[in-house]
C-alpha positions, 0 to 999 in steps of 0.5 A: 471536463465533460466532452459536450457531446459524449458527456464522457470525461477523461481522467489521469492518475498518477502516483503520490506516494506509496507505503508499505505495510508490515504486519507481525504476530505480537503475542495474544492479548488476556481472552487471548486473541493474538496481538498483532503490530503493524509496521509502516514504510513509506517513500517505497519505490513507486516502480516496486512491483508486488513481488519486491516488495514481498521480498521486502516486507518478508526480509524486514520480519526476520529482522524482528523478533516476531513472525509475519502476519501479513503483508498491505501496501497502499497507494495513494493517487491523485485523479485529475480531469483533463480537457479532452482533444 
């Protein structure tokens, strides 16, 4: 909702969900291009910081036969307008 005097809107954001995405090398295709497999893990604790998520991804990759390629995380956030006070 816009402030009538300034036109400003206050918006809050809240975390709805977080996913950890672990990419591992999976050999090469017929043309020699590297293939990557992706694994997605949902219900990641909202308080987990980047270091904790990376350590978890490294540990998970260690359980696989493939070498770790990349680690991503995906936050889904809800944006809502709030009444300015």
